C-alpha positions as CSV (number, residue, x, y, z in Angstrom):
1,M,82.3,12.3,-167.7
2,T,82.2,14.7,-164.7
3,E,80.1,14.1,-161.7
4,L,77.5,16.7,-160.8
5,S,77.4,17.8,-157.2
6,I,73.9,18.9,-156.2
7,T,73.5,20.6,-152.9
8,P,69.9,21.1,-151.8
9,T,69.0,24.5,-150.6
10,P,67.5,24.4,-147.1
11,R,64.2,26.1,-146.8
12,A,62.2,27.0,-143.8
13,R,59.2,24.8,-143.1
14,R,55.9,26.6,-142.7
15,P,54.5,26.2,-139.2
16,R,52.0,23.4,-138.9
17,P,48.7,24.1,-137.1
18,K,48.2,22.3,-133.8
19,V,46.3,19.0,-134.2
20,V,44.3,19.8,-131.0
21,S,43.9,22.8,-128.8
22,L,42.5,23.3,-125.3
23,T,40.1,25.9,-124.0
24,E,41.3,27.8,-120.9
25,G,38.9,25.7,-118.8
26,A,40.2,22.4,-120.1
27,A,43.8,23.5,-119.7
28,E,43.2,24.6,-116.1
29,R,41.5,21.3,-115.3
30,V,44.3,19.2,-116.8
31,R,46.9,21.3,-114.8
32,E,44.9,20.6,-111.6
33,I,44.7,16.9,-112.3
34,M,48.4,16.6,-113.2
35,A,49.4,18.5,-110.0
36,K,47.4,16.0,-107.9
37,A,48.8,12.9,-109.7
38,E,50.6,10.3,-107.6
39,K,53.8,10.8,-109.7
40,P,55.0,13.2,-112.4
41,Y,53.8,12.6,-115.9
42,A,55.1,13.8,-119.3
43,G,51.7,14.9,-120.4
44,L,48.2,14.0,-121.3
45,R,47.8,11.3,-124.0
46,V,44.9,11.7,-126.3
47,G,43.7,9.0,-128.7
48,V,40.8,7.4,-130.5
49,K,39.8,3.7,-130.1
50,N,37.2,1.5,-131.7
51,G,34.2,1.0,-129.4
52,G,30.8,2.2,-128.4
53,C,27.6,2.1,-130.4
54,A,28.8,4.8,-132.9
55,G,32.1,3.1,-133.6
56,Q,34.8,5.2,-131.9
57,E,35.6,6.7,-128.5
58,Y,38.0,9.4,-127.4
59,V,40.7,8.3,-124.9
60,L,42.4,10.5,-122.3
61,E,45.1,9.1,-120.0
62,Y,48.3,10.0,-118.2
63,A,51.5,9.6,-120.3
64,E,54.7,8.7,-118.5
65,A,56.7,9.5,-121.6
66,A,56.3,10.4,-125.2
67,A,56.3,7.5,-127.7
68,P,58.8,8.0,-130.6
69,L,56.0,8.8,-133.1
70,D,53.7,10.8,-130.9
71,E,52.6,14.2,-132.1
72,V,53.5,16.6,-129.3
73,V,51.4,19.7,-128.8
74,E,52.1,22.4,-126.1
75,D,49.0,24.5,-125.4
76,K,48.3,26.8,-122.4
77,G,51.0,25.1,-120.3
78,V,49.8,21.6,-121.0
79,T,51.7,18.9,-123.0
80,I,49.4,16.8,-125.1
81,L,50.7,13.6,-126.7
82,I,48.7,12.3,-129.6
83,E,48.9,8.8,-130.8
84,P,50.1,8.7,-134.4
85,K,47.0,6.7,-135.6
86,A,44.7,9.3,-134.1
87,V,46.2,12.4,-135.7
88,L,44.0,12.5,-138.8
89,F,40.9,11.9,-136.7
90,L,41.7,14.8,-134.4
91,V,42.9,17.5,-136.7
92,G,41.2,20.8,-135.7
93,T,39.7,19.4,-132.4
94,V,39.2,21.7,-129.5
95,I,39.0,20.0,-126.1
96,D,36.8,21.8,-123.5
97,Y,35.9,21.1,-119.9
98,E,32.2,21.6,-119.1
99,V,30.6,21.6,-115.7
100,S,26.8,21.3,-115.2
101,K,24.6,20.5,-112.3
102,L,24.9,16.8,-112.9
103,S,28.3,16.3,-114.4
104,A,31.8,17.6,-115.1
105,K,33.6,16.3,-118.2
106,F,36.0,16.9,-121.0
107,V,34.1,17.6,-124.3
108,F,35.7,17.2,-127.8
109,K,34.6,19.7,-130.4
110,N,35.8,17.8,-133.5
111,P,35.1,19.1,-137.0
112,N,35.8,15.5,-138.3
113,E,32.9,14.0,-136.3
114,T,30.0,12.9,-138.5
115,D,27.8,11.2,-135.9
116,A,27.4,10.5,-132.2
117,C,25.4,8.0,-130.2
118,G,22.5,9.1,-128.0
119,C,24.4,8.9,-124.7
120,G,27.3,10.9,-126.0
121,E,30.0,8.3,-125.2
122,S,31.0,7.3,-128.7
123,V,31.2,9.0,-132.1
124,T,31.8,8.4,-135.7
125,I,34.9,10.3,-137.1
126,Q,36.1,10.6,-140.6
127,P,39.8,11.1,-141.0
128,A,40.8,14.6,-142.2
129,E,41.8,15.0,-145.8
130,R,45.5,15.4,-146.3
131,D,46.6,18.6,-147.9
């Protein structure tokens, strides 16, 4: 009996859409904040944690380095590191930066959000469906 030798044919992977994107205002503000940071950071870490009256909260923090399983997104000159457990909750999210007379804050426009609390600090997010 002869052995069969099967060689897989490499094929190009289709480009994946970015998990999150930034508006120009949000990118500009992140670049400003990073430029004033006490030390250099690898990027902005974005995640979701349990908490608040609606069940979940968005998390933004400096990232000293990318974790091995982080999803890395480059957008408008900003490196965004997304925690692996947050990816399905954030697919399609646009992060904006809004300034009003009383506040200035990052705002998440997330198509997976199904509810939010009255104060706007927490949300309910359903994971995106896998294709």
